[in-house]
C-alpha positions in Angstrom: -6.8 6.5 -16.8 -5.0 3.8 -14.7 -2.0 4.9 -12.7 1.1 3.7 -14.4 4.3 2.6 -12.6 5.9 5.9 -13.8 3.1 8.0 -12.3 3.1 6.0 -9.0 6.8 6.6 -8.5 6.8 10.1 -9.9 9.9 9.5 -12.0 12.1 12.5 -11.7 12.0 12.7 -7.9 12.2 9.1 -7.1 14.7 8.0 -9.7 17.0 10.7 -8.6 16.6 9.7 -5.0 17.2 6.1 -5.7 20.4 6.7 -7.7 21.6 9.3 -5.2 21.2 6.8 -2.4 23.4 4.3 -4.2 20.5 2.0 -5.0 21.4 1.6 -8.6 19.3 2.0 -11.8 19.0 -1.8 -12.1 16.2 -1.5 -9.4 14.0 0.5 -11.8 15.0 -0.4 -15.3 11.7 0.8 -16.8 12.5 4.3 -15.4 16.1 4.5 -16.4 15.4 6.5 -19.6 12.9 8.8 -18.1 13.5 12.5 -18.0 14.8 13.4 -14.6 12.5 16.5 -14.4 9.3 14.8 -15.6 6.4 16.8 -14.2 4.1 15.2 -11.7 0.6 14.4 -13.0 -2.0 16.7 -11.5 -4.8 15.1 -9.4 -8.1 15.5 -11.2 -11.0 17.1 -9.3 -13.5 14.7 -7.9 -16.5 14.1 -10.2 -20.0 13.7 -8.9 -21.4 10.1 -9.0 -24.0 9.3 -11.6 -26.5 8.4 -8.8 -26.3 9.6 -5.2 -26.5 6.9 -2.6 -27.5 6.8 1.1 -24.4 5.5 2.8 -24.1 4.2 6.4 -20.6 4.0 7.7 -20.0 1.9 10.9 -17.2 3.7 12.7 -16.1 6.5 10.3 -14.0 8.7 12.6 -10.8 6.7 13.0 -8.2 6.3 10.2 -9.8 5.3 6.9 -13.4 6.4 7.8 -12.8 10.2 7.5 -11.3 9.7 4.0 -14.4 7.7 3.0 -16.7 10.4 4.3 -14.8 13.2 2.5 -14.7 11.3 -0.8 -18.3 10.1 -0.6 -19.5 13.7 0.1 -17.4 15.0 -2.8 -19.1 12.4 -5.0 -22.6 13.6 -3.9 -23.6 10.9 -1.5 -25.5 11.3 1.7 -23.5 9.9 4.6 -24.6 8.7 8.1 -22.2 7.6 10.8 -22.9 5.0 13.4 -20.5 4.7 16.4 -20.1 5.3 20.1 -19.3 9.0 19.7 -16.0 8.7 21.5 -13.3 8.8 18.7 -12.9 12.3 17.2 -16.5 13.3 18.0 -16.0 16.8 16.6 -15.4 15.5 13.1 -18.0 16.2 10.4 -20.5 18.5 12.3 -22.8 18.5 9.3 -22.9 14.7 9.0 -25.8 12.8 10.6 -24.4 10.7 13.5 -26.3 7.8 15.1 -25.0 6.5 18.4 -24.7 2.9 19.5 -22.2 0.5 21.1 -21.6 -2.6 19.1 -19.7 -4.3 21.9 -23.0 -4.1 23.9 -25.1 -5.1 20.9 -26.8 -1.7 20.9 -28.2 -0.9 17.4 -31.4 0.9 18.5 -30.6 4.1 16.7 -30.7 2.2 13.4 -34.4 1.1 13.9 -36.5 1.8 10.8 -33.6 3.3 8.8 -32.8 2.2 5.2 -29.6 2.6 3.3 -28.2 1.8 -0.1 -24.9 0.6 1.2 -23.4 -0.1 4.6 -19.6 0.1 5.1 -18.2 -1.7 8.2 -14.8 -0.4 9.0 -13.6 -1.3 12.5 -14.9 -4.8 13.2 -12.9 -7.9 13.9 -15.5 -9.8 15.9 -18.0 -12.1 14.1 -20.7 -11.3 16.6 -20.6 -7.6 15.7 -21.1 -8.4 12.0 -23.8 -10.9 12.7 -25.7 -8.4 14.9 -25.3 -5.6 12.4 -26.7 -7.9 9.7 -29.7 -8.7 11.9 -30.3 -5.0 12.6 -30.1 -4.0 8.9 -31.7 -7.1 7.4 -33.9 -6.1 4.4 -32.9 -2.4 4.9 -29.6 -2.2 3.0 -28.8 -3.2 -0.6 -25.1 -3.8 -0.1 -22.7 -4.5 2.8 -19.1 -3.7 2.5 -16.8 -5.3 5.1 -13.3 -4.0 5.4 -11.2 -7.1 6.3 -7.4 -7.7 6.0 -4.8 -9.6 4.1 -4.0 -11.2 7.5 -7.0 -13.6 7.0 -4.9 -15.9 4.9 -3.8 -19.2 6.6 -0.4 -19.2 4.9 1.8 -16.5 3.4 4.5 -18.6 1.9 3.4 -18.3 -1.8 4.2 -15.1 -3.7 1.4 -13.5 -5.7 -1.4 -15.7 -4.3 -4.9 -14.4 -5.0 -8.2 -14.3 -3.2 -8.8 -18.1 -3.6 -6.1 -18.9 -1.0 -7.3 -20.6 2.2 -8.1 -18.4 5.1 -7.1 -19.0 8.8 -9.3 -20.7 11.3 -9.7 -20.5 15.1 -11.1 -22.8 17.7 -12.3 -19.8 19.7 -14.6 -18.0 17.3 -16.4 -16.2 20.1 -13.3 -14.9 21.9 -13.4 -11.2 22.3 -10.6 -10.9 24.8 -8.7 -7.7 23.9 -5.5 -9.4 25.1 -5.8 -11.8 22.2 -6.4 -9.3 19.4 -3.1 -9.8 17.8 -3.2 -13.6 18.0 -6.7 -14.0 16.7 -6.9 -11.0 14.4 -6.7 -12.8 11.1 -8.9 -15.8 12.0 -11.6 -13.6 13.5 -11.6 -11.3 10.5 -12.0 -14.4 8.3 -15.1 -15.5 10.4 -16.4 -11.9 10.2 -16.2 -12.1 6.4 -18.4 -15.2 6.5 -20.9 -13.5 8.7 -21.1 -10.6 6.2 -21.8 -13.0 3.4 -24.4 -14.9 5.4 -26.2 -11.7 6.4 -26.1 -10.3 2.9 -26.0 -13.2 0.4 -25.0 -12.0 -3.0 -24.8 -8.4 -1.7 -21.5 -8.6 0.3 -18.3 -6.9 -0.7 -15.2 -8.1 1.2 -12.1 -5.8 0.9 -8.8 -7.2 2.2 -6.3 -4.3 2.6 -2.6 -4.7 3.1 -0.6 -2.2 5.1 -2.7 1.0 5.1 -0.6 4.2 5.2 -0.8 7.9 4.7 -2.2 10.9 6.7 -4.1 9.9 9.7 -2.1 6.7 10.4 -1.2 6.5 14.1 0.6 3.1 14.0 3.8 4.7 12.5 4.5 1.5 10.5 5.2 3.5 7.4 5.8 6.9 9.1 9.0 5.6 10.7 10.9 5.5 7.4 10.4 9.1 6.1 10.9 10.4 9.7 14.1 8.4 10.0 15.3 9.5 6.5 14.8 13.1 7.5 17.1 12.7 10.5 19.8 11.5 8.1 23.0 9.7 8.7 23.5 6.0 8.4 20.2 4.1 8.4 19.8 0.4 9.0 17.8 -1.0 6.1 16.4 -4.5 6.0 17.2 -7.3 3.6 18.2 -6.1 0.1 17.1 -3.1 -2.0 15.3 -5.6 -4.3 13.0 -7.0 -1.6 9.3 -6.3 -2.5 7.0 -4.3 -0.2 3.3 -3.5 -0.5 1.3 -0.6 0.9 -1.9 1.3 0.1 -2.7 4.9 0.8 -5.8 5.2 3.0 -7.3 7.6 0.5 -6.8 5.2 -2.4 -8.4 2.4 -0.3 -11.3 4.6 0.7 -12.0 5.8 -2.9 -12.0 2.2 -4.1 -14.5 1.2 -1.4 -16.8 4.1 -2.4 -16.6 3.3 -6.1 -17.3 -0.4 -5.4 -20.5 0.8 -3.6 -21.4 3.0 -6.5 -21.0 0.2 -9.0 -22.6 -2.5 -6.9 -19.3 -4.5 -7.0 -19.6 -7.6 -4.8 -17.2 -10.4 -4.0 -13.7 -10.5 -2.3 -10.8 -8.3 -3.3 -7.2 -8.0 -2.1 -6.5 -4.3 -1.8 -2.9 -3.2 -1.6 -0.4 -1.6 -3.9 1.1 -0.5 -6.1 0.0 -1.8 -9.4 3.4 -3.4 -10.1 6.1 -4.5 -7.6 7.6 -1.9 -5.4 11.0 -2.6 -3.9 12.3 -1.5 -0.5 15.1 0.3 -2.3 12.7 2.3 -4.5 10.6 3.2 -1.4 13.6 4.4 0.6 15.1 6.2 -2.4 11.8 8.1 -2.9 11.9 9.2 0.7 15.4 10.4 0.5 14.7 12.3 -2.7 11.8 14.1 -1.0 13.7 15.3 2.0 15.7 18.5 1.3 19.5 18.2 1.7 19.2 14.7 3.2 22.5 12.9 3.9 20.8 9.6 4.6 22.9 6.5 3.7 21.2 3.1 3.8 23.2 0.3 5.2 21.6 -3.0 4.3 21.5 -5.9 6.7 20.6 -9.2 5.2 18.0 -11.6 6.5 20.3 -13.9 8.4 22.2 -11.0 10.1 19.0 -9.4 11.2 17.8 -12.7 12.6 21.1 -13.1 14.5 20.6 -9.6 16.0 16.9 -10.3 16.8 15.8 -7.4 14.6 12.3 -8.2 13.6 10.6 -7.4 10.3 7.3 -5.4 10.4 8.0 -4.0 13.9 11.7 -3.1 14.2 11.9 -2.8 10.4 8.4 -1.7 9.4 6.8 -2.4 6.0 9.3 -5.2 5.3 9.2 -8.9 6.0 11.8 -11.6 5.0 10.9 -12.5 1.4 11.4 -16.2 2.0 9.9 -19.1 4.0 6.7 -18.4 5.9 6.6 -14.7 4.9 7.6 -15.0 1.3 4.2 -13.9 0.0 3.0 -11.6 2.8 4.1 -8.5 0.9 3.5 -10.0 -2.5 -0.2 -10.5 -2.8 -2.0 -10.4 -6.2 -4.3 -7.4 -6.6 -5.3 -8.2 -10.2 -8.9 -8.7 -9.3 -9.2 -5.3 -7.6 -7.3 -3.6 -10.4 -9.9 -5.0 -12.9 -12.6 -3.3 -10.7 -10.9 0.1 -10.7 -8.4 0.2 -7.9 -6.0 3.1 -8.5 -3.1 4.6 -6.8 -1.8 8.2 -6.3 1.9 8.8 -6.6 4.1 7.4 -3.8 5.6 10.9 -3.5 2.2 12.3 -2.4 1.8 9.6 0.2 5.3 10.3 1.6 4.8 14.1 1.7 1.4 13.9 3.3 2.5 11.4 5.9 5.3 13.7 7.0 2.9 16.6 7.0 0.5 14.7 9.3 3.4 13.7 11.6 4.6 17.3 11.8 1.1 18.3 13.1 1.4 16.0 16.1 2.5 17.2 19.6 6.2 17.0 20.4 5.6 14.3 22.9 3.7 12.2 20.4 6.4 12.7 17.7 9.1 11.6 20.2 7.4 8.3 20.8 7.1 6.5 17.4 5.0 3.3 17.8 7.0 1.3 15.2 10.6 1.1 14.1 13.9 0.2 15.9 15.0 2.5 18.7 17.8 4.9 17.9 20.3 3.4 20.4 19.5 -0.1 19.3 19.9 0.8 15.6 23.4 2.1 16.3 24.3 -1.1 18.1 23.2 -3.2 15.1 25.0 -0.9 12.6 28.2 -1.3 14.6 27.8 -5.1 14.6 27.1 -5.0 10.9 30.2 -3.0 10.1 32.3 -5.3 12.2 30.9 -8.3 10.4 31.6 -6.7 7.0 35.2 -6.1 8.0 35.8 -9.5 9.4 
């Protein structure tokens, strides 16, 4: 059964949190009549796939890879990992691991091996995809390339679909680590093309948005529940009605595995939720899930944040100004993926599990969040905002 908006928000908890935070029931009119103590839907046990597959995962030990491995094994598939053996090498001791360095073009350990599906997780360089295609030519039935919504040339049109133009670069062979951020989208777009060339009619291109949940080390989503738990006045960006999009790494991984099982090919935007989620709803959900939180959200509009040089996505993670060049960045159509079975767990589960993962980290790591505005700077901006409101 598809996840409904009510299931995703887990009505009782989130609605109560949104109203308690002063966000107003107008944000979630379809939930206003819901019972405040509506029970959360139970997660169903994972069913075995109709046909077990031989899956090769390139990478597999970083963020989304482990979720793919766990779900694939639960579905009854045989998983092989191919990587350098440097990231989390102790994971999955019972899974076959082949070693190779894609940066050096080393695919020797794949010689003579055949697989039903190959999943390429970490790649942004076209050469890596091209060489993997050469190494696996004629020995894999499907190639799944995990790309990004950042491939699009423009983000000014809300709810654009997969037919929108992708970005280009004049330096398609540039693998300079210093240029990763600048060339990330264009190189991913070229990598998609290499996947389609290597596996014509057998390539699946998945374009995720912001991937969140347990295992995330970027802190781009984590910042918010951690900040809400600290309580007090919290600088919030834009307005409570601004739309945001995220996808739990587990939902993304499960969609990828099911695409492999069903032989789904083509290109798919993969973010969530099913229907628009607002910044107000997201923060309200977080407040509702933190016991005895005294968090109060103080909203700074787009122009004020620009004056204060407070940046969306980095200082204010998850959010971008919903106008101009970024009007569509957090409003991408996922209808095509929904039609192929993309589903979402409740937002409350993602928030709880994200906090649980954060709490497992060392004190030093927890003290150095990699995203979000610094505490001292937040207080400076809040002071300026209050002064402006009084003026």
